[in-house]
Each structure stands twice: as C-alpha cells, then as structure tokens.
N, C-alpha and C positions, 0 to 999 in steps of 0.2 A: 082719810088723813094723808097728807102729802109731806114728804121731807126731802129737802135738797141737802144732800150730805157732801161734805168735802173732807178729804183726808188732809190733815194739817200737821205741821210741826209745832204750831202753837196757835192759840186763839183766845180772845178775851172779849168780854162785853162790859160796857160802862153805861151808867145812867147818871146824869147830872155830874159828869166828870169823876164819878166814883166807880171804881171797878167792883162789879158784883159777881163776876164769874171768870175763871181762867183755867185753861188746860194746857198741857204740853202736847206731846205727840198723841194723836187720836183722831176723833171725828167731831166736826162741827155739824150740827143738824139744825137747819132752819125748818120750822115745823108749822104747817097750816092745818087747822081743824076745820072740817067740813060739817054742814048741818046734820048729816045722818051718822056722824061718828059717835061711837059708844066706848065704854071702857074696854070692850073686847077689841075694838079697832085699834086703840092705843096699845094694847098688849101685843097685837100682831105687829104693829110698827116697831115696838121695842124689840121683839124677836128679830126683826129684820135689821135694826140698827146694831144690835149686839152680834148678830150672826153673819152679816153681809161681808163677804170675803174681798177686801180691798187692800190688805196689807201683804207685803212680800214675804214669801217663804225663803228658805235657804237658796233656792234656785232663781230667785227674783220674780217669781210668778205671784199673782194676786190669789193666794190660797189661804190666807189667815184673816180671821175676823177680829173685831175689837175684843171679844171675849177671850180670844187666844192671846192677844198681845198685852192685855191689861191697861191699854191706853185710856186717855181721858175721853169723856163724852160731854160736849157742851150743847145743851138744848136751848134753842132760841125761838120764841114764838114769832111767826111772821105770817099774818093773815093774808098778805098780798099774794102769796103763792097760789091761793085758791081763786084768784081773779080770773074772770072770763075776758080774754083779750082778743077774741076772734073777729070782732068787727069794731069799726069806729076808731077814734083816737083817744078814748078814755076808758080805762078798765071798769068793769062791773064787778062788784063784790058780793053779788047774790050767791056765789058759790062758797062763801065763807060762813062759818058758824056765827051765831050771835055772840056778842062779847061775853055774856054770862055762860053760855054753853062752852065756848072756846076756852075760857079760863078754867072751868071745871075739868074738862078733858085734858088740857095741857098740864094742870096741876097733878092729875092722876098719873100721867105719863112720867113726869119728873119723880114723883113719889115711888112708883114702881121701878124706875131706872135706878134710883138710889138703893132700893132693896136688893136689886139683882147685880149691880156693878159697883166696883169700889170707888171709881173716880168719876163723879158726875157733877157738873156745874150747870147753871141755867141763867137765862135772861129773865126779865120781869114782864109778865103779861100786861099789855096795854101801855107800857112805858115807851118813851122815845129813847131808843138804845143806839149806841154806837158799837159796831162789831168790827174787831180787827182780827186778821188771820194771816197766816202764811200757809198757802195751799201747797201740799207736798205732791209734786208730780208734774203738772197739776192733775188731780184726780177729783172728779165731781160726778155725782149720780143723783138722779131724780127718782125717788121711791114713792110708791102709792100703796096704801093698805086699806083693805076693807075688813069689816068685822068677820069673825069666824062663823 
C-alpha cells in the first residue's frame, strides 16, 4: 500500500460538484492499493498515518503525529500512485490492485480509521473526484506499507 500524505490547513473532495469529504488542519492521504495488500497491510498503513510525526511541537520541530493533534484525516483512493513509470511515455497500472480488491481494502482502511480516529473523511472509490487542498509548509511524504 502506498500513501502520498500532505500536511494541510484544509482539504476537500467533490464528486459531480457535490462535496463528499472535508477536513480542516490535518492530513490528506492519497492511497493506492497494490495486488498483494491485505487488511494487515492497511492496518500498518493506518498506524503510520496516525503516528507519522509531521506536526510541529512547541519548539517548531516535527515531533507530533495526527493522533496527538486530533486533526482531520482525508483518505482519497488514487490507484495511479502504484503505476510503473520507469520506461516509456505511458504508465503501466499492473502494480495496482484490481478494482474489486482495491475497493475492499480501501473500504477496510476507511472503516478502521473511523474506529480509531475522531475526524475522518474519504473520497469515493472509482469515482472521478476533484481534490482541493492547502498544503501546510509545504509538507509532503510518500509512505509505503507492507503487511505484518
């Protein structure tokens, strides 16, 4: 599982001009599910999303995690993050999970995130989404998780 995370002051996702998810200060996570991902993989990614220290402490250092700040988490499915771009001029999506598997694993990630964190919003798997954000910093990290 891959997540491109951005520390944001606000982020939202719309489908067909209707807002389906919004957060204030927190993390936007664009998430790709890979073919070998399991519920254990998504649990490991969730641990990283909630525990990754990208928020400033009193001294201005990145020592606080989303679980410390209580900020929002916006999870947006984005299969293109798993694309193979090493050669040619067109990406290969063989590294992405099938739509059925991807939807199942992503739904589990959202469900567990809502059980473990107070402020969670999400995009819609398989939809044409528009994502708006204000990156805070800018701070952006690429995370990878494998099953336990």
